[in-house]
N, CA, C and O atoms as a Maestro MAE file, in Angstrom:
{
 s_m_m2io_version
 :::
 2.0.0
}

f_m_ct {
 s_m_title
 :::
 protein
 m_atom[260] {
  # First column is atom index #
  i_m_mmod_type
  r_m_x_coord
  r_m_y_coord
  r_m_z_coord
  i_m_residue_number
  s_m_chain_name
  s_m_pdb_residue_name
  s_m_pdb_atom_name
  i_m_atomic_number
  :::
  1 25 -28.926 -8.252 -20.834 1 A "UNK " " N  " 7
  2 3 -27.752 -8.041 -21.896 1 A "UNK " " CA " 6
  3 2 -27.840 -8.811 -23.123 1 A "UNK " " C  " 6
  4 15 -27.665 -10.028 -23.180 1 A "UNK " " O  " 8
  5 25 -28.137 -8.006 -24.165 2 A "UNK " " N  " 7
  6 3 -28.273 -8.573 -25.634 2 A "UNK " " CA " 6
  7 2 -27.032 -8.594 -26.248 2 A "UNK " " C  " 6
  8 15 -26.371 -7.559 -26.334 2 A "UNK " " O  " 8
  9 25 -26.591 -9.788 -26.740 3 A "UNK " " N  " 7
  10 3 -25.398 -10.049 -27.500 3 A "UNK " " CA " 6
  11 2 -25.845 -10.135 -28.868 3 A "UNK " " C  " 6
  12 15 -26.956 -10.527 -29.224 3 A "UNK " " O  " 8
  13 25 -24.715 -9.663 -29.760 4 A "UNK " " N  " 7
  14 3 -24.819 -9.857 -31.123 4 A "UNK " " CA " 6
  15 2 -23.809 -10.912 -31.545 4 A "UNK " " C  " 6
  16 15 -22.626 -10.622 -31.725 4 A "UNK " " O  " 8
  17 25 -24.243 -12.012 -31.685 5 A "UNK " " N  " 7
  18 3 -23.058 -13.063 -31.880 5 A "UNK " " CA " 6
  19 2 -23.041 -13.598 -33.298 5 A "UNK " " C  " 6
  20 15 -24.139 -13.826 -33.805 5 A "UNK " " O  " 8
  21 25 -22.089 -13.800 -33.918 6 A "UNK " " N  " 7
  22 3 -21.760 -14.478 -35.179 6 A "UNK " " CA " 6
  23 2 -21.092 -15.780 -34.998 6 A "UNK " " C  " 6
  24 15 -20.019 -15.875 -34.402 6 A "UNK " " O  " 8
  25 25 -21.785 -16.890 -35.562 7 A "UNK " " N  " 7
  26 3 -21.414 -18.183 -35.094 7 A "UNK " " CA " 6
  27 2 -20.738 -18.843 -36.312 7 A "UNK " " C  " 6
  28 15 -21.375 -18.932 -37.362 7 A "UNK " " O  " 8
  29 25 -19.420 -19.331 -36.218 8 A "UNK " " N  " 7
  30 3 -18.768 -19.848 -37.235 8 A "UNK " " CA " 6
  31 2 -18.862 -21.296 -37.279 8 A "UNK " " C  " 6
  32 15 -18.616 -21.910 -36.240 8 A "UNK " " O  " 8
  33 25 -19.187 -21.942 -38.347 9 A "UNK " " N  " 7
  34 3 -19.341 -23.491 -38.102 9 A "UNK " " CA " 6
  35 2 -18.113 -24.040 -38.064 9 A "UNK " " C  " 6
  36 15 -17.059 -23.568 -38.491 9 A "UNK " " O  " 8
  37 25 -18.333 -25.169 -37.472 10 A "UNK " " N  " 7
  38 3 -17.058 -25.974 -37.306 10 A "UNK " " CA " 6
  39 2 -16.495 -26.743 -38.680 10 A "UNK " " C  " 6
  40 15 -17.252 -27.433 -39.363 10 A "UNK " " O  " 8
  41 25 -15.474 -26.603 -38.922 11 A "UNK " " N  " 7
  42 3 -14.769 -27.237 -39.990 11 A "UNK " " CA " 6
  43 2 -13.956 -28.412 -39.604 11 A "UNK " " C  " 6
  44 15 -13.780 -28.754 -38.435 11 A "UNK " " O  " 8
  45 25 -13.455 -29.029 -40.667 12 A "UNK " " N  " 7
  46 3 -12.717 -30.264 -40.476 12 A "UNK " " CA " 6
  47 2 -11.568 -30.181 -39.518 12 A "UNK " " C  " 6
  48 15 -11.336 -31.149 -38.793 12 A "UNK " " O  " 8
  49 25 -10.859 -29.143 -39.459 13 A "UNK " " N  " 7
  50 3 -9.733 -28.952 -38.582 13 A "UNK " " CA " 6
  51 2 -10.023 -27.923 -37.332 13 A "UNK " " C  " 6
  52 15 -9.201 -27.867 -36.417 13 A "UNK " " O  " 8
  53 25 -10.918 -27.309 -37.316 14 A "UNK " " N  " 7
  54 3 -11.374 -26.346 -36.167 14 A "UNK " " CA " 6
  55 2 -12.517 -26.558 -35.610 14 A "UNK " " C  " 6
  56 15 -13.480 -27.052 -36.196 14 A "UNK " " O  " 8
  57 25 -12.498 -26.164 -34.309 15 A "UNK " " N  " 7
  58 3 -13.987 -26.236 -33.529 15 A "UNK " " CA " 6
  59 2 -14.914 -25.116 -33.940 15 A "UNK " " C  " 6
  60 15 -14.471 -24.223 -34.662 15 A "UNK " " O  " 8
  61 25 -16.217 -25.101 -33.516 16 A "UNK " " N  " 7
  62 3 -17.021 -23.872 -33.935 16 A "UNK " " CA " 6
  63 2 -16.598 -22.841 -33.162 16 A "UNK " " C  " 6
  64 15 -15.940 -23.153 -32.170 16 A "UNK " " O  " 8
  65 25 -16.810 -21.679 -33.365 17 A "UNK " " N  " 7
  66 3 -16.441 -20.453 -32.889 17 A "UNK " " CA " 6
  67 2 -17.542 -19.507 -32.897 17 A "UNK " " C  " 6
  68 15 -18.421 -19.655 -33.745 17 A "UNK " " O  " 8
  69 25 -17.620 -18.361 -31.893 18 A "UNK " " N  " 7
  70 3 -18.435 -17.600 -31.734 18 A "UNK " " CA " 6
  71 2 -17.778 -16.167 -31.688 18 A "UNK " " C  " 6
  72 15 -16.974 -15.967 -30.778 18 A "UNK " " O  " 8
  73 25 -18.026 -15.213 -32.526 19 A "UNK " " N  " 7
  74 3 -17.517 -13.746 -32.549 19 A "UNK " " CA " 6
  75 2 -18.552 -12.896 -32.070 19 A "UNK " " C  " 6
  76 15 -19.716 -13.212 -32.315 19 A "UNK " " O  " 8
  77 25 -18.297 -11.847 -31.413 20 A "UNK " " N  " 7
  78 3 -18.989 -10.858 -30.749 20 A "UNK " " CA " 6
  79 2 -18.156 -9.612 -30.741 20 A "UNK " " C  " 6
  80 15 -16.928 -9.577 -30.662 20 A "UNK " " O  " 8
  81 25 -19.109 -8.425 -30.848 21 A "UNK " " N  " 7
  82 3 -18.288 -7.189 -30.875 21 A "UNK " " CA " 6
  83 2 -17.531 -6.918 -29.628 21 A "UNK " " C  " 6
  84 15 -17.989 -7.297 -28.550 21 A "UNK " " O  " 8
  85 25 -16.301 -6.231 -29.714 22 A "UNK " " N  " 7
  86 3 -15.301 -6.087 -28.500 22 A "UNK " " CA " 6
  87 2 -16.217 -5.481 -27.322 22 A "UNK " " C  " 6
  88 15 -16.182 -6.023 -26.217 22 A "UNK " " O  " 8
  89 25 -16.994 -4.420 -27.540 23 A "UNK " " N  " 7
  90 3 -17.772 -3.664 -26.554 23 A "UNK " " CA " 6
  91 2 -18.631 -4.654 -25.806 23 A "UNK " " C  " 6
  92 15 -18.606 -4.561 -24.579 23 A "UNK " " O  " 8
  93 25 -19.439 -5.653 -26.387 24 A "UNK " " N  " 7
  94 3 -20.050 -6.712 -25.880 24 A "UNK " " CA " 6
  95 2 -19.273 -7.859 -25.241 24 A "UNK " " C  " 6
  96 15 -19.832 -8.533 -24.376 24 A "UNK " " O  " 8
  97 25 -18.074 -8.113 -25.595 25 A "UNK " " N  " 7
  98 3 -17.153 -8.901 -25.035 25 A "UNK " " CA " 6
  99 2 -16.747 -8.331 -23.746 25 A "UNK " " C  " 6
  100 15 -16.680 -9.076 -22.768 25 A "UNK " " O  " 8
  101 25 -16.449 -6.990 -23.640 26 A "UNK " " N  " 7
  102 3 -15.948 -6.446 -22.438 26 A "UNK " " CA " 6
  103 2 -16.952 -6.337 -21.474 26 A "UNK " " C  " 6
  104 15 -16.734 -6.630 -20.298 26 A "UNK " " O  " 8
  105 25 -18.238 -5.866 -21.949 27 A "UNK " " N  " 7
  106 3 -19.420 -6.059 -21.022 27 A "UNK " " CA " 6
  107 2 -19.602 -7.325 -20.541 27 A "UNK " " C  " 6
  108 15 -19.716 -7.499 -19.327 27 A "UNK " " O  " 8
  109 25 -19.644 -8.199 -21.285 28 A "UNK " " N  " 7
  110 3 -19.566 -9.757 -20.859 28 A "UNK " " CA " 6
  111 2 -18.676 -10.224 -19.564 28 A "UNK " " C  " 6
  112 15 -19.089 -10.852 -18.589 28 A "UNK " " O  " 8
  113 25 -17.506 -9.809 -19.781 29 A "UNK " " N  " 7
  114 3 -16.592 -10.073 -18.855 29 A "UNK " " CA " 6
  115 2 -16.730 -9.388 -17.557 29 A "UNK " " C  " 6
  116 15 -16.601 -9.947 -16.467 29 A "UNK " " O  " 8
  117 25 -17.052 -7.900 -17.778 30 A "UNK " " N  " 7
  118 3 -17.525 -7.097 -16.431 30 A "UNK " " CA " 6
  119 2 -18.862 -7.588 -15.789 30 A "UNK " " C  " 6
  120 15 -19.076 -7.365 -14.597 30 A "UNK " " O  " 8
  121 25 -19.774 -8.262 -16.576 31 A "UNK " " N  " 7
  122 3 -20.916 -8.810 -15.793 31 A "UNK " " CA " 6
  123 2 -20.363 -10.081 -15.022 31 A "UNK " " C  " 6
  124 15 -20.762 -10.249 -13.870 31 A "UNK " " O  " 8
  125 25 -19.479 -10.983 -15.572 32 A "UNK " " N  " 7
  126 3 -19.136 -12.323 -14.976 32 A "UNK " " CA " 6
  127 2 -18.229 -11.832 -13.727 32 A "UNK " " C  " 6
  128 15 -18.348 -12.425 -12.655 32 A "UNK " " O  " 8
  129 25 -17.367 -10.806 -13.852 33 A "UNK " " N  " 7
  130 3 -16.676 -10.362 -12.773 33 A "UNK " " CA " 6
  131 2 -17.603 -10.014 -11.587 33 A "UNK " " C  " 6
  132 15 -17.346 -10.428 -10.457 33 A "UNK " " O  " 8
  133 25 -18.670 -9.262 -11.850 34 A "UNK " " N  " 7
  134 3 -19.503 -8.760 -10.804 34 A "UNK " " CA " 6
  135 2 -20.353 -9.973 -10.284 34 A "UNK " " C  " 6
  136 15 -20.825 -9.958 -9.147 34 A "UNK " " O  " 8
  137 25 -20.515 -10.912 -11.055 35 A "UNK " " N  " 7
  138 3 -21.347 -12.209 -10.558 35 A "UNK " " CA " 6
  139 2 -20.356 -12.937 -9.601 35 A "UNK " " C  " 6
  140 15 -20.706 -13.352 -8.496 35 A "UNK " " O  " 8
  141 25 -19.074 -13.065 -10.107 36 A "UNK " " N  " 7
  142 3 -17.953 -13.511 -8.952 36 A "UNK " " CA " 6
  143 2 -18.011 -12.793 -7.603 36 A "UNK " " C  " 6
  144 15 -18.019 -13.374 -6.518 36 A "UNK " " O  " 8
  145 25 -18.050 -11.442 -7.787 37 A "UNK " " N  " 7
  146 3 -18.162 -10.912 -6.576 37 A "UNK " " CA " 6
  147 2 -19.176 -10.969 -5.471 37 A "UNK " " C  " 6
  148 15 -19.046 -10.938 -4.247 37 A "UNK " " O  " 8
  149 25 -20.307 -11.068 -6.318 38 A "UNK " " N  " 7
  150 3 -21.681 -11.457 -5.534 38 A "UNK " " CA " 6
  151 2 -21.554 -12.845 -5.178 38 A "UNK " " C  " 6
  152 15 -22.269 -13.066 -4.201 38 A "UNK " " O  " 8
  153 25 -20.985 -13.799 -5.540 39 A "UNK " " N  " 7
  154 3 -20.876 -15.051 -5.102 39 A "UNK " " CA " 6
  155 2 -19.914 -15.031 -3.914 39 A "UNK " " C  " 6
  156 15 -20.223 -15.719 -2.941 39 A "UNK " " O  " 8
  157 25 -18.850 -14.362 -3.883 40 A "UNK " " N  " 7
  158 3 -17.855 -14.304 -2.921 40 A "UNK " " CA " 6
  159 2 -18.550 -13.542 -1.741 40 A "UNK " " C  " 6
  160 15 -18.304 -13.929 -0.599 40 A "UNK " " O  " 8
  161 25 -19.328 -12.576 -1.921 41 A "UNK " " N  " 7
  162 3 -20.056 -11.879 -0.702 41 A "UNK " " CA " 6
  163 2 -20.810 -12.923 0.000 41 A "UNK " " C  " 6
  164 15 -20.659 -13.156 1.199 41 A "UNK " " O  " 8
  165 25 -21.628 -13.551 -0.774 42 A "UNK " " N  " 7
  166 3 -22.677 -14.547 -0.165 42 A "UNK " " CA " 6
  167 2 -21.788 -15.583 0.594 42 A "UNK " " C  " 6
  168 15 -22.038 -15.949 1.742 42 A "UNK " " O  " 8
  169 25 -20.850 -15.973 -0.061 43 A "UNK " " N  " 7
  170 3 -20.079 -17.117 0.784 43 A "UNK " " CA " 6
  171 2 -19.578 -16.790 1.938 43 A "UNK " " C  " 6
  172 15 -19.525 -17.633 2.834 43 A "UNK " " O  " 8
  173 25 -19.080 -15.388 2.137 44 A "UNK " " N  " 7
  174 3 -18.743 -14.959 3.360 44 A "UNK " " CA " 6
  175 2 -19.872 -14.442 4.189 44 A "UNK " " C  " 6
  176 15 -19.473 -13.972 5.255 44 A "UNK " " O  " 8
  177 25 -21.063 -14.394 4.027 45 A "UNK " " N  " 7
  178 3 -22.079 -13.746 4.649 45 A "UNK " " CA " 6
  179 2 -22.259 -13.875 6.126 45 A "UNK " " C  " 6
  180 15 -22.813 -13.056 6.859 45 A "UNK " " O  " 8
  181 25 -21.667 -15.116 6.496 46 A "UNK " " N  " 7
  182 3 -21.874 -15.794 7.737 46 A "UNK " " CA " 6
  183 2 -20.594 -15.637 8.741 46 A "UNK " " C  " 6
  184 15 -20.552 -16.033 9.906 46 A "UNK " " O  " 8
  185 25 -19.464 -14.901 7.949 47 A "UNK " " N  " 7
  186 3 -18.030 -14.661 8.768 47 A "UNK " " CA " 6
  187 2 -18.433 -13.714 9.906 47 A "UNK " " C  " 6
  188 15 -19.492 -13.087 9.907 47 A "UNK " " O  " 8
  189 25 -17.450 -13.655 10.932 48 A "UNK " " N  " 7
  190 3 -17.541 -12.830 11.864 48 A "UNK " " CA " 6
  191 2 -16.982 -11.471 11.574 48 A "UNK " " C  " 6
  192 15 -15.824 -11.352 11.174 48 A "UNK " " O  " 8
  193 25 -17.771 -10.443 11.765 49 A "UNK " " N  " 7
  194 3 -17.290 -8.992 11.335 49 A "UNK " " CA " 6
  195 2 -16.195 -8.549 12.305 49 A "UNK " " C  " 6
  196 15 -16.300 -8.832 13.498 49 A "UNK " " O  " 8
  197 25 -15.201 -7.898 11.861 50 A "UNK " " N  " 7
  198 3 -14.206 -7.296 12.620 50 A "UNK " " CA " 6
  199 2 -14.292 -6.005 12.430 50 A "UNK " " C  " 6
  200 15 -14.474 -5.581 11.289 50 A "UNK " " O  " 8
  201 25 -14.166 -5.059 13.621 51 A "UNK " " N  " 7
  202 3 -14.324 -3.568 13.584 51 A "UNK " " CA " 6
  203 2 -13.191 -2.934 12.540 51 A "UNK " " C  " 6
  204 15 -12.127 -3.536 12.398 51 A "UNK " " O  " 8
  205 25 -13.396 -1.971 11.975 52 A "UNK " " N  " 7
  206 3 -12.337 -1.332 10.950 52 A "UNK " " CA " 6
  207 2 -11.140 -0.857 11.871 52 A "UNK " " C  " 6
  208 15 -10.011 -1.174 11.497 52 A "UNK " " O  " 8
  209 25 -11.256 -0.237 12.864 53 A "UNK " " N  " 7
  210 3 -10.324 -0.041 13.664 53 A "UNK " " CA " 6
  211 2 -9.193 -0.803 13.990 53 A "UNK " " C  " 6
  212 15 -7.999 -0.507 14.003 53 A "UNK " " O  " 8
  213 25 -9.933 -2.083 14.311 54 A "UNK " " N  " 7
  214 3 -8.979 -3.340 14.656 54 A "UNK " " CA " 6
  215 2 -8.228 -3.709 13.317 54 A "UNK " " C  " 6
  216 15 -7.098 -4.197 13.349 54 A "UNK " " O  " 8
  217 25 -8.766 -3.507 12.372 55 A "UNK " " N  " 7
  218 3 -8.205 -4.017 11.062 55 A "UNK " " CA " 6
  219 2 -6.958 -3.151 10.741 55 A "UNK " " C  " 6
  220 15 -5.863 -3.589 10.390 55 A "UNK " " O  " 8
  221 25 -7.335 -1.729 10.934 56 A "UNK " " N  " 7
  222 3 -6.098 -0.827 10.724 56 A "UNK " " CA " 6
  223 2 -4.909 -0.974 11.622 56 A "UNK " " C  " 6
  224 15 -3.753 -0.802 11.237 56 A "UNK " " O  " 8
  225 25 -5.280 -1.323 12.918 57 A "UNK " " N  " 7
  226 3 -4.310 -1.572 13.980 57 A "UNK " " CA " 6
  227 2 -3.196 -2.863 13.391 57 A "UNK " " C  " 6
  228 15 -1.968 -2.782 13.386 57 A "UNK " " O  " 8
  229 25 -4.012 -4.011 12.927 58 A "UNK " " N  " 7
  230 3 -3.197 -5.080 12.429 58 A "UNK " " CA " 6
  231 2 -2.288 -4.864 11.270 58 A "UNK " " C  " 6
  232 15 -1.216 -5.445 11.106 58 A "UNK " " O  " 8
  233 25 -2.885 -3.857 10.376 59 A "UNK " " N  " 7
  234 3 -2.067 -3.651 9.134 59 A "UNK " " CA " 6
  235 2 -0.922 -2.785 9.528 59 A "UNK " " C  " 6
  236 15 0.171 -2.981 8.998 59 A "UNK " " O  " 8
  237 25 -1.097 -1.736 10.515 60 A "UNK " " N  " 7
  238 3 0.032 -1.108 11.123 60 A "UNK " " CA " 6
  239 2 0.923 -1.770 11.653 60 A "UNK " " C  " 6
  240 15 2.084 -1.416 11.448 60 A "UNK " " O  " 8
  241 25 0.688 -2.794 12.396 61 A "UNK " " N  " 7
  242 3 1.674 -3.756 13.052 61 A "UNK " " CA " 6
  243 2 2.490 -4.418 12.130 61 A "UNK " " C  " 6
  244 15 3.708 -4.527 12.272 61 A "UNK " " O  " 8
  245 25 1.667 -4.988 10.921 62 A "UNK " " N  " 7
  246 3 2.499 -5.855 9.888 62 A "UNK " " CA " 6
  247 2 3.357 -4.948 9.127 62 A "UNK " " C  " 6
  248 15 4.419 -5.434 8.739 62 A "UNK " " O  " 8
  249 25 3.077 -3.560 8.795 63 A "UNK " " N  " 7
  250 3 3.825 -2.771 7.995 63 A "UNK " " CA " 6
  251 2 5.094 -2.452 8.686 63 A "UNK " " C  " 6
  252 15 6.174 -2.498 8.097 63 A "UNK " " O  " 8
  253 25 4.961 -2.110 10.008 64 A "UNK " " N  " 7
  254 3 6.182 -1.744 10.936 64 A "UNK " " CA " 6
  255 2 7.166 -2.892 10.941 64 A "UNK " " C  " 6
  256 15 8.338 -2.592 11.166 64 A "UNK " " O  " 8
  257 25 6.879 -4.103 10.737 65 A "UNK " " N  " 7
  258 3 7.823 -5.355 10.923 65 A "UNK " " CA " 6
  259 2 8.866 -5.407 9.709 65 A "UNK " " C  " 6
  260 15 9.703 -6.308 9.652 65 A "UNK " " O  " 8
  :::
 }
 m_bond[259] {
  # First column is bond index #
  i_m_from
  i_m_to
  i_m_order
  :::
  1 1 2 1
  2 2 3 1
  3 3 4 2
  4 3 5 1
  5 5 6 1
  6 6 7 1
  7 7 8 2
  8 7 9 1
  9 9 10 1
  10 10 11 1
  11 11 12 2
  12 11 13 1
  13 13 14 1
  14 14 15 1
  15 15 16 2
  16 15 17 1
  17 17 18 1
  18 18 19 1
  19 19 20 2
  20 19 21 1
  21 21 22 1
  22 22 23 1
  23 23 24 2
  24 23 25 1
  25 25 26 1
  26 26 27 1
  27 27 28 2
  28 27 29 1
  29 29 30 1
  30 30 31 1
  31 31 32 2
  32 31 33 1
  33 33 34 1
  34 34 35 1
  35 35 36 2
  36 35 37 1
  37 37 38 1
  38 38 39 1
  39 39 40 2
  40 39 41 1
  41 41 42 1
  42 42 43 1
  43 43 44 2
  44 43 45 1
  45 45 46 1
  46 46 47 1
  47 47 48 2
  48 47 49 1
  49 49 50 1
  50 50 51 1
  51 51 52 2
  52 51 53 1
  53 53 54 1
  54 54 55 1
  55 55 56 2
  56 55 57 1
  57 57 58 1
  58 58 59 1
  59 59 60 2
  60 59 61 1
  61 61 62 1
  62 62 63 1
  63 63 64 2
  64 63 65 1
  65 65 66 1
  66 66 67 1
  67 67 68 2
  68 67 69 1
  69 69 70 1
  70 70 71 1
  71 71 72 2
  72 71 73 1
  73 73 74 1
  74 74 75 1
  75 75 76 2
  76 75 77 1
  77 77 78 1
  78 78 79 1
  79 79 80 2
  80 79 81 1
  81 81 82 1
  82 82 83 1
  83 83 84 2
  84 83 85 1
  85 85 86 1
  86 86 87 1
  87 87 88 2
  88 87 89 1
  89 89 90 1
  90 90 91 1
  91 91 92 2
  92 91 93 1
  93 93 94 1
  94 94 95 1
  95 95 96 2
  96 95 97 1
  97 97 98 1
  98 98 99 1
  99 99 100 2
  100 99 101 1
  101 101 102 1
  102 102 103 1
  103 103 104 2
  104 103 105 1
  105 105 106 1
  106 106 107 1
  107 107 108 2
  108 107 109 1
  109 109 110 1
  110 110 111 1
  111 111 112 2
  112 111 113 1
  113 113 114 1
  114 114 115 1
  115 115 116 2
  116 115 117 1
  117 117 118 1
  118 118 119 1
  119 119 120 2
  120 119 121 1
  121 121 122 1
  122 122 123 1
  123 123 124 2
  124 123 125 1
  125 125 126 1
  126 126 127 1
  127 127 128 2
  128 127 129 1
  129 129 130 1
  130 130 131 1
  131 131 132 2
  132 131 133 1
  133 133 134 1
  134 134 135 1
  135 135 136 2
  136 135 137 1
  137 137 138 1
  138 138 139 1
  139 139 140 2
  140 139 141 1
  141 141 142 1
  142 142 143 1
  143 143 144 2
  144 143 145 1
  145 145 146 1
  146 146 147 1
  147 147 148 2
  148 147 149 1
  149 149 150 1
  150 150 151 1
  151 151 152 2
  152 151 153 1
  153 153 154 1
  154 154 155 1
  155 155 156 2
  156 155 157 1
  157 157 158 1
  158 158 159 1
  159 159 160 2
  160 159 161 1
  161 161 162 1
  162 162 163 1
  163 163 164 2
  164 163 165 1
  165 165 166 1
  166 166 167 1
  167 167 168 2
  168 167 169 1
  169 169 170 1
  170 170 171 1
  171 171 172 2
  172 171 173 1
  173 173 174 1
  174 174 175 1
  175 175 176 2
  176 175 177 1
  177 177 178 1
  178 178 179 1
  179 179 180 2
  180 179 181 1
  181 181 182 1
  182 182 183 1
  183 183 184 2
  184 183 185 1
  185 185 186 1
  186 186 187 1
  187 187 188 2
  188 187 189 1
  189 189 190 1
  190 190 191 1
  191 191 192 2
  192 191 193 1
  193 193 194 1
  194 194 195 1
  195 195 196 2
  196 195 197 1
  197 197 198 1
  198 198 199 1
  199 199 200 2
  200 199 201 1
  201 201 202 1
  202 202 203 1
  203 203 204 2
  204 203 205 1
  205 205 206 1
  206 206 207 1
  207 207 208 2
  208 207 209 1
  209 209 210 1
  210 210 211 1
  211 211 212 2
  212 211 213 1
  213 213 214 1
  214 214 215 1
  215 215 216 2
  216 215 217 1
  217 217 218 1
  218 218 219 1
  219 219 220 2
  220 219 221 1
  221 221 222 1
  222 222 223 1
  223 223 224 2
  224 223 225 1
  225 225 226 1
  226 226 227 1
  227 227 228 2
  228 227 229 1
  229 229 230 1
  230 230 231 1
  231 231 232 2
  232 231 233 1
  233 233 234 1
  234 234 235 1
  235 235 236 2
  236 235 237 1
  237 237 238 1
  238 238 239 1
  239 239 240 2
  240 239 241 1
  241 241 242 1
  242 242 243 1
  243 243 244 2
  244 243 245 1
  245 245 246 1
  246 246 247 1
  247 247 248 2
  248 247 249 1
  249 249 250 1
  250 250 251 1
  251 251 252 2
  252 251 253 1
  253 253 254 1
  254 254 255 1
  255 255 256 2
  256 255 257 1
  257 257 258 1
  258 258 259 1
  259 259 260 2
  :::
 }
}
């Protein structure tokens, strides 16, 4: 991903800032969300698998309550 960034220098009263086009900002956020999802999948890789039918039964039980 190539970003077009404009750096604004730090002034006496403000910290330095970076500006980038909205489309690139949105793409960057999407990329970060994807990375978070991948990390979550890796962290759960060793968890016990539960059959989908069992999950559906449990959901139906909770909905009926």
